[in-house]
C-alpha positions in Angstrom: -62.1 26.0 44.3 -63.1 28.5 41.6 -60.8 31.3 41.1 -62.2 34.9 40.7 -60.5 38.0 39.5 -60.3 40.8 42.0 -62.7 43.6 41.3 -61.1 46.1 39.1 -60.4 49.5 40.8 -60.3 52.7 38.7 -56.5 53.0 39.0 -56.0 49.5 37.5 -58.5 50.1 34.7 -56.8 53.4 33.9 -53.4 51.8 33.7 -54.8 49.1 31.4 -56.5 51.6 29.2 -53.3 53.7 28.9 -51.3 50.6 28.1 -53.8 49.9 25.3 -53.5 53.4 24.0 -49.7 53.3 24.0 -49.8 50.0 22.2 -51.7 51.6 19.3 -50.6 55.2 19.3 -51.3 56.1 15.7 -54.6 54.3 15.6 -55.7 56.0 18.9 -54.6 59.4 17.6 -56.8 59.1 14.5 -59.7 57.8 16.5 -59.8 60.8 18.9 -59.2 63.4 16.2 -62.9 64.2 15.9 -63.1 64.6 19.7 -60.1 66.9 19.7 -61.6 69.1 17.0 -65.0 69.2 18.6 -63.8 70.2 22.0 -61.3 72.6 20.6 -63.8 74.5 18.4 -66.4 74.7 21.3 -63.9 76.1 23.8 -62.2 78.6 21.4 -65.6 80.0 20.4 -66.8 80.0 24.0 -63.7 81.9 25.0 -64.1 84.5 22.3 -67.8 85.0 23.0 -67.1 85.3 26.8 -64.4 87.8 26.2 -66.5 89.9 23.8 -69.4 89.9 26.2 -67.2 91.0 29.0 -66.0 93.9 26.9 -69.5 94.9 26.0 -70.7 94.8 29.6 -67.7 97.1 30.6 -68.5 99.5 27.7 -72.2 99.8 28.7 -71.3 100.3 32.3 -68.7 102.9 31.4 -71.4 105.0 29.7 -73.6 104.7 32.8 -75.4 101.8 34.3 -78.2 104.2 35.4 -78.9 105.5 32.0 -82.1 105.1 30.0 -82.1 105.4 26.2 -85.2 106.5 24.5 -85.8 106.6 20.7 -88.8 106.3 18.4 -87.1 103.3 16.6 -85.8 100.1 18.1 -82.2 100.6 19.3 -79.3 98.2 19.8 -78.3 95.2 17.7 -81.1 93.6 15.7 -81.3 90.2 13.8 -84.0 91.4 11.4 -85.1 94.5 9.5 -87.6 97.0 10.9 -91.1 96.5 9.7 -93.0 99.2 7.8 -95.1 100.2 10.9 -92.0 101.0 12.8 -90.5 103.0 10.0 -93.6 105.3 9.9 -93.3 106.2 13.6 -93.1 109.9 14.3 -89.8 111.0 15.9 -89.5 112.2 19.4 -89.3 116.0 20.0 -87.4 118.2 22.4 -90.8 119.0 23.9 -91.1 115.4 24.9 -87.8 115.6 26.7 -89.0 118.7 28.5 -92.1 116.9 29.6 -90.1 114.0 31.0 -87.8 116.4 32.9 -90.8 118.2 34.4 -93.1 115.2 35.1 -90.7 112.3 36.0 -89.4 112.8 39.5 -87.2 109.6 39.2 -85.3 111.1 36.3 -82.3 113.1 37.5 -81.3 114.6 34.2 -81.9 114.1 30.5 -79.8 114.9 27.4 -80.8 115.2 23.8 -78.9 113.9 20.7 -79.7 114.2 17.0 -77.7 111.2 15.7 -75.9 111.3 12.4 -77.0 114.7 11.2 -75.0 114.1 8.0 -77.1 111.1 7.0 -80.6 110.2 6.2 -81.0 112.6 3.3 -80.5 115.6 5.5 -78.5 117.4 2.8 -75.7 118.2 5.2 -72.2 117.0 4.3 -70.4 116.3 7.5 -67.0 115.7 5.8 -64.4 117.7 7.8 -61.4 119.3 6.0 -58.4 121.2 7.1 -55.1 122.0 5.4 -55.8 119.5 2.6 -56.8 116.7 4.9 -60.3 115.3 5.1 -62.2 113.1 7.5 -65.3 111.3 6.2 -66.0 108.8 8.9 -67.4 111.2 11.4 -70.7 110.2 13.0 -71.7 113.8 13.5 -74.1 114.2 16.4 -75.8 117.3 17.7 -76.0 117.1 21.5 -77.0 119.2 24.5 -74.4 120.4 26.9 -75.1 117.7 29.6 -74.4 114.8 27.3 -70.8 114.5 28.5 -71.9 114.4 32.1 -74.6 111.8 31.6 -72.5 109.7 29.3 -69.4 109.9 31.5 -67.3 111.3 28.6 -63.9 112.8 29.3 -61.6 115.0 27.2 -57.9 114.8 26.6 -57.8 118.5 25.5 -60.1 121.5 25.7 -63.7 121.4 26.9 -67.1 120.0 26.0 -70.0 121.9 24.5 -71.5 124.4 27.0 -75.1 125.6 27.4 -74.1 129.0 25.9 -72.7 127.3 22.9 -76.1 125.5 22.4 -78.3 128.5 23.1 -76.3 130.8 20.8 -76.0 128.1 18.1 -72.2 128.5 17.9 -70.3 126.6 15.2 -68.1 124.7 17.6 -67.2 121.0 17.7 -65.7 118.3 19.9 -64.0 115.5 18.0 -63.0 111.9 18.7 -59.5 110.5 18.8 -59.7 109.0 15.3 -60.9 112.3 13.8 -58.0 114.1 15.6 -55.4 111.7 14.4 -56.7 111.7 10.8 -56.9 115.5 10.6 -53.8 116.3 12.6 -51.4 113.3 12.3 -48.4 115.3 13.3 -49.9 116.8 16.4 -50.3 115.3 19.9 -51.8 118.5 21.3 -52.6 122.0 20.4 -55.6 121.1 18.3 -58.1 123.2 20.3 -58.8 126.5 18.6 -58.2 125.2 15.1 -60.8 126.1 12.6 -62.0 123.5 10.1 -64.6 123.3 7.3 -67.7 121.1 7.4 -70.9 121.3 5.4 -69.9 124.7 3.9 -69.5 126.2 7.4 -66.4 127.2 9.4 -66.2 125.4 12.8 -63.9 125.8 15.8 -62.6 122.7 17.5 -63.0 123.3 21.2 -62.2 119.8 22.6 -60.8 116.4 21.8 -62.4 113.4 23.5 -60.2 111.0 25.5 -60.3 107.4 24.4 -62.6 105.2 26.4 -61.0 102.5 28.6 -63.5 99.9 27.3 -63.5 99.1 23.6 -65.0 96.6 21.2 -62.3 95.2 18.8 -60.1 98.1 19.8 -62.6 100.9 19.1 -65.4 102.7 20.7 -68.2 104.5 18.9 -66.9 107.8 20.3 -63.5 107.4 18.6 -65.1 108.5 15.3 -67.7 110.9 16.8 -68.0 114.6 16.1 -70.2 116.5 18.6 -71.8 119.8 17.8 -74.3 121.9 19.8 -77.9 120.5 19.5 -79.5 123.7 18.2 -76.6 124.3 15.8 -77.2 120.8 14.4 -80.9 121.6 13.9 -80.0 124.8 12.1 -77.4 123.3 9.7 -79.4 120.1 9.1 -83.1 121.0 9.4 -84.1 117.9 7.5 -82.7 115.6 10.2 -85.6 115.3 12.7 -84.5 112.3 14.7 -83.9 112.9 18.4 -82.5 110.4 20.9 -83.0 110.9 24.7 -80.4 109.8 27.2 -82.0 110.0 30.7 -80.1 109.4 33.9 -82.3 107.9 36.7 -81.8 108.8 40.3 -79.9 106.2 42.4 -82.0 103.2 43.1 -84.9 104.4 40.9 -84.1 103.0 37.5 -87.3 100.9 37.2 -89.4 103.9 38.4 -87.8 106.2 35.9 -88.4 103.8 33.1 -92.1 103.5 34.1 -92.5 107.2 34.3 -90.9 107.8 31.0 -93.2 105.2 29.3 -96.3 106.7 30.9 -95.4 110.2 29.8 -94.6 109.3 26.3 -97.6 107.1 25.8 -99.8 109.9 26.9 -98.1 112.5 24.7 -98.1 110.2 21.7 -101.7 109.1 22.2 -100.9 105.4 22.5 -104.0 103.3 23.3 -104.0 101.4 26.6 -104.0 98.0 24.9 -101.5 99.0 22.2 -97.7 98.5 22.4 -95.3 101.4 22.7 -94.6 103.2 19.5 -91.1 104.1 20.8 -88.2 102.3 22.4 -87.0 102.5 26.0 -83.9 100.6 27.0 -81.5 100.4 29.9 -77.9 99.2 29.8 -79.0 95.7 30.9 -81.3 95.5 27.9 -78.5 96.2 25.5 -76.5 93.4 27.2 -79.5 91.1 26.8 -79.7 91.9 23.1 -76.0 91.0 22.6 -76.6 87.8 24.6 -79.3 86.7 22.2 -76.8 87.2 19.3 -74.1 85.4 21.1 -76.5 82.6 21.9 -77.2 82.0 18.2 -73.4 82.0 17.5 -73.0 79.5 20.4 -75.7 77.2 19.0 -73.9 77.2 15.6 -70.6 76.4 17.5 -72.3 73.6 19.3 -73.6 72.2 16.1 -70.1 72.3 14.5 -68.5 70.7 17.5 -71.2 68.1 17.7 -70.3 66.9 14.2 -66.7 66.4 15.4 -67.8 64.7 18.6 -70.1 62.4 16.6 -67.4 61.4 14.2 -65.0 60.9 17.1 -67.6 58.8 18.9 -68.2 56.6 15.9 -64.4 56.2 15.6 -64.1 55.2 19.2 -66.9 52.6 18.8 -65.2 51.2 15.7 -61.8 51.0 17.4 -63.3 49.3 20.5 -65.1 46.7 18.3 -61.7 46.0 16.6 -60.2 45.8 20.1 -62.8 43.2 21.2 -61.9 41.1 18.2 -58.2 41.4 18.8 -58.5 40.6 22.5 -60.9 37.7 22.2 -58.6 35.2 23.8 -57.8 37.6 26.6 -61.5 38.0 27.3 -61.9 34.2 27.3 -59.1 33.8 29.8 -60.6 36.4 32.1 -64.0 34.8 31.9 -62.5 31.3 32.5 -60.8 32.3 35.7 -63.9 34.0 37.1 -64.4 37.5 35.5 -68.0 38.5 35.5 -69.9 40.1 32.6 -70.0 43.4 34.4 -66.2 43.3 34.9 -65.7 43.0 31.2 -68.2 45.7 30.5 -66.6 48.1 33.0 -63.1 47.4 31.6 -64.1 48.2 27.9 -66.2 51.1 28.9 -63.4 52.6 31.0 -61.0 52.1 28.1 -63.4 54.0 25.7 -63.9 56.8 28.2 -60.1 57.0 28.8 -59.6 57.3 25.1 -62.1 60.1 24.6 -60.9 61.9 27.8 -57.4 62.0 26.3 -59.0 63.6 23.2 -60.8 66.1 25.4 -57.6 67.0 27.2 -55.7 67.5 24.0 -58.6 69.6 22.7 -58.5 71.8 25.8 -54.7 72.3 25.5 -55.0 73.2 21.9 -57.9 75.6 22.6 -55.9 77.4 25.3 -52.9 77.7 22.9 -55.1 79.0 20.1 -56.7 81.5 22.4 -53.3 82.8 23.5 -52.1 83.0 19.9 -55.3 85.0 18.9 -54.8 87.4 21.8 -51.1 87.8 20.9 -51.7 88.7 17.2 -55.1 90.4 17.6 -55.1 92.1 21.0 -58.4 93.8 20.2 -60.1 90.3 20.0 -60.7 89.1 23.6 -60.4 85.4 24.3 -61.0 84.7 28.0 -61.3 81.0 28.5 -64.1 80.3 31.0 -63.7 77.4 33.5 -67.2 76.1 32.7 -66.2 75.6 29.0 -63.1 73.6 30.0 -65.1 71.4 32.4 -67.9 71.0 29.9 -65.5 70.0 27.2 -63.9 67.3 29.4 -67.3 66.0 30.7 -68.8 65.8 27.2 -65.7 64.0 25.8 -65.9 61.4 28.6 -69.6 61.1 28.0 -69.0 60.4 24.3 -66.8 57.5 25.3 -69.4 56.2 27.7 -72.2 56.3 25.1 -70.3 55.0 22.1 -68.4 52.4 24.2 -71.6 50.6 25.4 -72.1 48.4 22.3 -68.5 47.1 22.1 -68.5 46.5 25.9 -71.7 44.6 25.8 -70.5 42.6 22.8 -67.3 41.7 24.7 -69.2 40.6 27.8 -71.5 38.3 25.9 -68.7 36.3 24.3 -68.6 32.5 25.1 -65.4 31.8 27.1 -64.9 28.4 25.4 -65.2 29.9 21.9 -62.9 32.7 22.9 -60.2 30.3 24.1 -60.4 28.4 20.7 -60.3 31.7 18.8 -57.1 32.2 16.7 
């Protein structure tokens, strides 16, 4: 009666595979090194990108998820330079904002901002000085009184710009936390009422912005901001003509508000019906989408880098399995002689290859978690939230590498002649 080996069950195969790994610890470690590096790189980068995206979403939502940003140039992060046709666009005007407020029923409120009035050849020096200390990083913006309400800004001290400040063109300012700490390093309060110099004018500090809860690498754009009344900014920097609108849509009418704003501005700017907008209209979701495109490119680069490691690891696994086939030729002959089928041999060697790469994947995941925790410990501003999908994908891909690169050695082992195997020395 012909003897047959019992059909291998996964537990038995796993134990055999682990025994083989333990028997060749050093060789196995070198073999899966590429797998470890590939999985580790992919998960670490995925964790950092996921954490950064989460922070960006929180920042955008903190400014107002119902807000619409309108500018004559493309806003948000860009991967390429503006073309000449965009550079020649005429800026928006306060009259455009008045038309939107009057003709767009879905728009609840609209604020104006002249960004960076100290730049762009305006001739206005926005360096702030007081008591021998200076602050040159100020992104000085001229804003209307409702900007704090629309942008959900809060103050740690004093008040925001009022409508009377704007109408009377008063020389007052509200500064960010970085400006406050640079100009008044020894003060934790009592800054309001202090007079400083900026652009040859004397200004009164009427408020200090509170630090936002959501930050990007530990900072928010408002940390370095200096707000002055809109009309005051136009007076001291007449050469700076750029105006940004921040409109707040009524609840549930964000799409309608965007459509109405586009229609009004296209009519006022005489845009032909078949021509694209010569201005930019974006919502909070659009900014997140822009960041996603950048993160996507970084992710593709990370996948390319990790793929190299996985490829090297896969080739190493295939090589070590071919060596294993040679070393275990007599064992294969004995198994075949007592009834093992070709598919049993194939399954055995495939399972060993997959077990080897799975161990590499597990080690890669453990190292990725450890590196992410170390990064967050030493650089708290750099988020590193490890997503479950990245861990699962890393393990699945590592097992898949073993399956793909283990096919040839497994097929070679299954095709060996049992008589020749028994004679092999």
